[in-house]
N, C-alpha and C positions, 0 to 999 in steps of 0.2 A: 412959125410954130404957134399953135394956139395956146391960149392961157390954160385951158384944161389939161393939155398934154404936159405942159411944164409943171403944173401942180402935181400930176401923177408921177412924173419922173422924179420930182423932188421928194415925194413921200417914199418912193421905192428906194432911193439912195439912203434915206434915214433908217429904213428897216433892216438893211443889210448888216450893219454892226450889231444890232440886237440879236439877230439870228446867229451870227458867228459867236457872240458871247455866250448865248444859251448853249450852243453846241459844245463850246469849250468846257463850260460848267458841267454839262452832262458827261463828257468824257472823263473829267477828273473824278467825278463821283463813281463812275463805273470802275475806273482803275483802282480807286481806294477800296471799294467793296471787294473787288477780286483779290487785291493784296491781303486784306484782312482775312478773307475766307481761306486763302492759301496758307497764311501764317497759322491760323487756328487749326487747320487740318494737319499741318506739319507738327505743331506742338502736341496735338492729341496722339498722333502716331508715335512720336518720340516718347511720350509718357507711358504708353502701353508697352512699348518695347523695353523700356527701363524696368517697369514692373515685372514683365515676364522674366527678364534676366535675374532680378532680385529673388523671385520665387523659385527659379530653377537652379539656384546655387547649391552649395553643400548642405545648408540647413533645410531640413524637410519640415513642411507644415502639413499636419494631418488633414486640414480642410482644403488643400489645393492639390489638384491632379495635374502634374507637369506634362504628362503625355498628351492629354486632351486640352490643356490650357483652360481648365474650367474648375469650378468649385466642386469639392467632394462632400458627399453627404455623410455626416457623422452620426453614429448610433449612440446616443446618450441616454442612459437609464436614469430616470428621475429618482432621487433619494426617497426612501419610504417615509422618513420623518426628518424634516429639516428644522424642527423647532429649536434645537440647541444651536444651530448655525445662525439663526436670526435672534438668538437670546430671548426666546419667547417661553412663557410658562405653559403654553399649550402643548399637549401630548396627543399624538395620533392614537396611541393605545392607552387610555387612561387607566390608572390603578383602581381596581374595584374598591369600593368603600369598605373600611374595616368595621368591626363590631363597635357599637357605641361604648365609649369609655366613661361616660357619665361625668366628664370633667376631671378624671383622675389620670395622671401620667403613670402608665404601667411600665415604662421602659426601665426604670430603676429596679422595680420588683422582678422583672424578667431577668435582668443581669444577676441579681442575687440568687434567683432560683437556678440559673445556669451554673453559677459558681458552686452552689451547694451540691448540685448533681455531679460536677467534676470532683469535688472533694469526696463525695460518697464513693465514686468509682475508684479513686486513688486509695481510700481506706479499705475498700473491698479487696483490691489487688494486694495491698500490704498484708492484710489478714491472711489471704490465701498463701502468699509467699512464706509468711511466718509459720503457718501450720505445716506446710510442706517441709520446711527446714527442720522444724521440731520433730516431725515424724521420721525424717531421715536420720537425725541425730540419735533419736531414741532407738531406732532399729540398729544403727551402727554401734551404739553403746551396748545394746543387748547382745549383739554378736560378739563384741569384744569381751563382755563379761562371761559369755558362755565358753569362749576360748581361753580365758585367763587361767583356769585351773590346769588345763593341759600345758600351756606355756610355762606356768609356774613349776609344774612337776618336771617338765623337760629341762628347764634351767637348773633346778635343784639336782637332778640326776647328773647333768653335765658338770656341775660344780663339785659334786661328790667325787667324781672321777679325778678332779684336779687336787683333791686333798693330799697332803704329804704322807698319808698313811692309808692302809686298806681298812675300810669299814663296811660291814655288811649292809646291803641296801635295806632301808627301813620299810615297814609296811605302809606307813603314811609319810608325813614329813619328819624331819630330823627332831624338831622340838617335841612333837607328839610321841615319837619313839623314846626320847629321853624321859618324858613324863611317865610313859608306860612302865619302863624299867624302874623308875624311882618309886612308883606306887607298889611295885612287886618286891621292893627291897634290894634290887640288883643295882647297887650304887656304882660299881665299877663300869658296867655296861652303860649306865645312865650318863656318867660323866664323859664317856667316849662320844655319845651322840650330842651331848650338850656342847662340847668343845667344837665338834663338827658344825653344829648349827651356828655357833658364833662366828666361825671362820667364813661360812657361806654368806651370812648376813653382812659381814664387813666387806666382802667382795662386792655384793650387790649395791652397797652404798658407796662403793669406790673408795673405801678407806684403805683397803689392801687389794692386792691382785693375786688370786690363787693361781698357782702354776706348779706342775710336776717338777720335783727337784729342789724346791724351796724348803727351808727348815722353819720350825716354829720361831726360832730366834730372829730369823729374817722378817717374819710377819710383825714381831714386836718392834723391830727397828723401823718398819714402815709406819707404825703407829706413834712414832716419837712426836710428830706434830699434834697428836691428840692424846695427851697423857691420861685423860679421863677414861678413854676407851682401853688403852693399854693397861691401866690399873685394874680394870674389870677382867680383861682377858688373861692376864698373867696368872692369877690363882687357879683359874680353870685349866690353863695349860700345864701348870705344875702337877695338879691332881691327875690330869690325863696322862702325863709322861710317867708318873709313878705307877699308874695302873697298866698302861699299854706297853711300856718298855721295861719297867722294873717289876711288873707283875706283883705289885703290892696291893693289899686289900684297902678298901676305902669304906669308912663307916658313914653312918647317916649324917653326923655333924659335919664331916668334911665335905660331903656332897651339898648339903643345904647351905654351907657357906658360899658356894658358887651359885647355887640355884636362886638364892634370895637376891642376887644382884641383877636378875633378868630385867626387872622394871627399869632400873637405872641404865642398863645396857640399851634397852629400846629407846629410852629418852635421849641418850647421847647419840644414837644412830639418827634420830630425826634431826638433831641439830647439825650432824655431820653430812646430811644429804645435800648434794650440790644443787 
């Protein structure tokens, strides 16, 4: 064997391990890359599936379409003015400038003017209510005053019917009829109407109670709590009984003794009024 052949054979033997090592290294690299790619692909698929399950659960998200597994477009209307949301003093619609105040604060004056206007309105309403009430009371009082004579006459007529004796109906009231007979000198008739007048007035002031069947003495007993009134009524009652039942004459002095006590009688009636 020649020297050149041996040298070539020796070099070929030394290159075989190098080739085998390179092939091994290349195989390991390819296997590692494939394993890494497979792991990455598997991890991505797993993450996508987990996300799909999370979004497809009971909770609904307005921005996710579960049927198409895609994002859903949301219609969001932008706010007109978001200045207050970002704590800004800027306004989208600025307030028009007011009239110049010349450095004077008119807010206090405006409040005073408003208060005066309200007070004026309240005063006007109060005055209107006052005039309406006064007008109503005046009209009501006028109607009562117009009806008073009729009621008075009716009450007097009813009370005359309750007297314990028959007395002719007077032309006017009982006292005016007594005065008319007194001025004519008919003292007997005058004392009948005077006594009738006193009984009616005592009933009106609730000092006695007129009723058919009662006697004059019963009326005196009803006046026992008021001896001042019974002391005035008793002389007139005695003069009346002498004239009405005894048919005795009555002179001027006897009648005037009863007539002159009328002022005291009226005064005592005012005090006896309940």
